[in-house]
C-alpha positions in Angstrom: 2.9 25.9 -7.3 1.8 29.5 -7.6 2.1 31.4 -4.3 -1.2 32.5 -2.9 -2.4 34.1 0.4 -3.8 31.4 2.7 -7.2 33.0 2.8 -10.2 32.8 0.5 -8.9 33.5 -3.0 -10.2 36.4 -5.2 -8.3 36.4 -8.4 -8.1 39.8 -10.2 -10.1 38.7 -13.2 -13.1 40.5 -14.7 -16.3 39.4 -12.9 -18.6 37.2 -15.0 -22.3 36.9 -14.5 -23.2 34.0 -12.3 -26.2 32.9 -14.3 -24.3 32.1 -17.6 -21.6 30.4 -15.5 -24.2 28.1 -13.9 -25.9 27.4 -17.1 -22.6 26.6 -18.8 -21.7 24.2 -16.0 -25.1 22.5 -16.1 -25.0 22.1 -19.9 -21.5 20.7 -19.6 -22.9 18.0 -17.3 -25.8 17.4 -19.7 -28.5 18.1 -17.1 -31.8 19.8 -17.7 -33.0 22.6 -15.5 -35.7 20.4 -14.1 -33.2 17.6 -13.2 -30.8 20.0 -11.4 -33.6 21.8 -9.6 -35.0 18.5 -8.3 -31.5 17.4 -7.1 -30.9 20.7 -5.4 -34.3 21.0 -3.9 -35.4 24.2 -5.6 -38.0 25.0 -8.2 -37.1 24.9 -11.9 -38.6 28.3 -12.2 -36.3 29.8 -9.6 -33.3 28.0 -11.2 -34.3 29.5 -14.6 -34.5 33.0 -13.0 -31.0 32.5 -11.6 -29.6 31.4 -14.9 -31.2 34.4 -16.7 -30.2 36.9 -14.1 -33.7 37.7 -12.9 -32.9 36.3 -9.4 -29.8 36.5 -7.3 -28.9 33.1 -5.7 -28.0 32.9 -2.1 -24.5 31.6 -1.2 -26.1 28.4 0.1 -27.9 27.8 -3.1 -24.8 28.3 -5.1 -22.8 25.9 -3.0 -25.7 23.3 -3.2 -25.8 23.6 -7.0 -22.0 23.4 -7.1 -22.1 20.2 -5.1 -24.6 18.6 -7.5 -22.7 19.8 -10.5 -19.4 18.5 -9.2 -17.9 22.1 -9.5 -14.2 22.2 -8.4 -13.5 24.4 -5.4 -11.7 27.0 -7.5 -14.8 27.5 -9.7 -17.1 27.6 -6.6 -15.1 30.6 -5.5 -15.6 32.1 -9.0 -19.4 31.5 -8.8 -19.6 33.2 -5.4 -17.6 36.2 -6.6 -19.8 36.4 -9.7 -22.8 36.6 -7.5 -21.2 39.3 -5.3 -20.2 37.1 -2.4 -16.9 36.5 -0.7 -15.1 33.3 -1.8 -15.3 30.4 0.8 -12.3 28.3 -0.1 -8.7 29.1 0.7 -5.7 28.5 -1.6 -2.7 27.8 0.6 0.8 27.3 -0.9 2.1 23.8 -0.3 5.1 25.2 1.5 3.0 27.3 3.9 3.2 26.4 7.6 -0.5 25.5 7.6 0.2 22.7 5.1 3.5 21.5 6.8 1.9 18.3 8.0 0.3 17.6 4.6 3.6 18.2 2.7 5.5 16.0 5.2 2.9 13.2 4.6 3.3 13.5 0.8 7.0 13.4 1.1 6.9 10.3 3.3 4.5 8.6 0.8 6.7 9.4 -2.2 9.9 8.4 -0.4 8.3 5.1 0.7 7.4 4.3 -2.9 11.0 4.6 -4.0 12.6 2.9 -6.0 9.5 3.2 -8.0 8.7 6.6 -9.5 6.2 8.8 -7.7 5.1 12.5 -8.2 2.6 14.9 -6.8 0.9 17.1 -9.5 -1.1 20.2 -9.5 -4.3 20.7 -11.6 -2.2 21.4 -14.8 0.0 18.3 -14.3 3.0 20.4 -13.0 5.3 18.4 -10.8 5.3 19.9 -7.3 7.0 17.0 -5.5 9.0 14.0 -6.8 10.9 11.1 -5.3 14.4 10.0 -6.3 13.2 7.5 -8.9 11.0 10.1 -10.6 13.8 12.6 -10.6 16.0 10.0 -12.3 13.4 9.6 -15.1 12.9 13.4 -15.4 16.7 13.6 -15.8 16.2 12.0 -19.2 14.4 15.1 -20.5 16.1 17.8 -22.6 16.8 21.0 -20.6 13.8 22.9 -22.1 11.4 20.3 -20.8 13.2 19.6 -17.5 13.1 23.2 -16.3 11.0 23.6 -13.1 8.1 23.2 -12.9 8.2 20.1 -15.1 4.8 19.6 -16.8 4.1 15.9 -17.1 1.8 16.3 -20.1 4.3 18.4 -22.0 7.2 16.1 -21.0 5.3 13.0 -22.0 3.8 14.3 -25.3 6.5 16.6 -26.7 8.4 14.9 -29.6 11.7 15.5 -27.9 10.5 14.4 -24.5 9.3 11.0 -23.2 7.3 10.5 -26.5 10.6 9.8 -28.2 11.3 7.0 -25.7 7.8 5.6 -25.5 7.5 2.4 -27.4 3.7 2.3 -27.3 3.2 6.0 -27.8 -0.1 5.4 -29.7 -1.6 3.7 -26.7 -0.1 5.9 -24.0 -0.5 9.1 -25.8 -4.2 8.5 -26.4 -4.6 7.7 -22.7 -2.9 11.0 -21.8 -5.1 13.0 -24.2 -8.2 11.3 -22.8 -7.2 12.4 -19.3 -6.6 16.0 -20.6 -10.0 16.0 -22.3 -11.7 14.8 -19.2 -9.9 17.4 -17.0 -11.0 20.2 -19.4 -14.6 19.0 -19.2 -14.5 18.9 -15.4 -13.0 22.4 -15.0 -13.1 25.7 -16.8 -9.4 26.4 -16.5 -8.0 29.0 -19.0 -4.4 27.9 -18.3 -5.3 24.3 -19.0 -6.9 25.4 -22.3 -3.6 27.2 -23.3 -1.6 24.0 -22.5 -4.1 21.9 -24.5 -3.6 24.2 -27.5 0.2 23.9 -27.2 0.0 20.1 -27.0 -2.3 20.0 -30.0 0.3 21.7 -32.1 2.8 19.0 -31.6 3.0 16.9 -34.9 2.8 13.6 -33.1 -0.2 14.7 -31.0 -1.9 16.1 -34.1 -1.3 12.8 -35.8 -2.9 10.9 -32.9 -5.9 13.2 -32.9 -6.4 12.8 -36.6 -5.9 9.0 -36.9 -8.5 6.3 -36.0 -7.4 4.4 -32.9 -5.5 1.3 -33.9 -5.8 -2.0 -32.1 -4.1 -1.5 -28.8 -0.6 -2.9 -28.7 -1.2 -4.1 -25.2 -4.8 -5.2 -25.7 -4.2 -8.4 -23.6 -3.1 -6.3 -20.6 -5.5 -5.3 -17.8 -4.0 -1.8 -17.7 -2.3 0.3 -20.4 1.3 0.6 -19.4 3.8 3.3 -20.3 6.7 1.4 -22.0 9.9 3.5 -22.0 13.2 2.6 -23.6 15.8 4.9 -21.8 18.8 5.9 -23.9 21.6 3.4 -23.8 19.4 0.5 -22.6 20.4 -3.0 -23.8 18.0 -4.9 -26.0 15.0 -5.9 -23.9 15.8 -3.2 -21.4 12.5 -1.3 -21.7 10.7 -0.1 -18.6 7.0 -1.1 -18.5 5.1 1.0 -15.9 1.5 1.3 -14.9 0.1 4.1 -12.7 -2.3 4.7 -9.8 -3.6 8.1 -8.8 -4.7 9.3 -5.4 -6.4 12.5 -4.2 -7.2 14.0 -0.8 -10.6 13.1 0.7 -13.0 16.0 1.5 -10.6 18.8 0.8 -11.6 22.4 1.9 -8.6 24.1 0.3 -8.1 24.7 -3.4 -4.5 23.6 -3.4 -5.4 20.3 -1.7 -8.4 19.7 -3.9 -6.2 20.1 -7.0 -3.3 17.9 -5.9 -3.0 14.4 -7.4 -0.4 11.8 -6.3 0.6 9.6 -9.2 2.6 6.4 -8.4 4.2 4.3 -11.0 4.6 0.5 -10.6 6.6 -2.1 -12.6 4.3 -4.0 -15.0 6.7 -6.9 -15.3 9.6 -8.6 -13.5 12.3 -7.1 -15.7 11.2 -3.6 -14.9 11.0 -4.3 -11.2 14.5 -5.7 -11.3 15.8 -2.7 -13.2 14.2 -0.2 -10.7 15.4 -2.1 -7.6 19.0 -1.7 -8.7 18.7 1.8 -7.2 17.7 0.6 -3.7 
C-alpha cells in the first residue's frame, strides 16, 4: 500500500468546494435535500445553504451528513478539508508499528485458511497480503500481471490473465464488473476510475459490457463460482472456487476502512482434494 504518515491525511490536491461535494454525494445516493435533512436533524433550508455555499457547515454537521450518506473515511477527510477544517481520520501504513497487531492478525487468518487461497486487498483491489495457496495461483500469471502489487481486477479480467483460464468468464467477469461498478458508486476515487477505464478497453471486457447477459452457466448454484482450468491440468481438473469477503468493524483509520479480506473456498469435492494436496 502507498506509504502515508500515520496522522490525519491531507493529500496535496486542489481544494474543492464542500457544497458541490455534498450535493454530488447526496444525488449519488438518490436522496432529496428534505430526506437527508430529516435524517441528519437539520433544516432543509440550512442544508440547501450548505450545498450552495451560502453557509459553512460545522465539522460535526459534515460528519453527521457523512454518516447518513455512507461516505468512506477518505472522502470524509476530503469534505473536512474542503470546508477548511483539519481531517479527522489517519491513514497508517499496514507495516507501521501502530498496525503491527492488525497485520499479525491478518497474517494468522490467511495462514489458517491455507491450503485454500486467501488475500487482503486495498480499495483498488491491489493485493497487500496473500497466503501460500493464493501465491501459487498468482504464479500462473504472466510477468506483466504478476508484478507487485498484483491488482486482482486486472489479473482476473486481462485477456492474458486469469480470464484466459476461467471457464465461466461470462458469469465471473460480469460479477467482477458489478463489484467494480458498485465500488465506483460508493467512492469518488480517481485512481479507481483510471483502472475502470483501463479494464473497459480490454476486448473481452468490452464484449461483456456490450452483450446482453446470457443465462448463467451455473444458474443452479447458490453462488457464482470462479472456475479455473490451470495450465497442464488433466481433463476434469478445473478448480471451482467461491469467495467470502470480510472487513474491519468500526474502523477509525483510512487504511483499515479500505482493507478487504477475500477468502476462496472449494465449491466441489474435486477442488477440495486438489487444493489439499499442498497441505
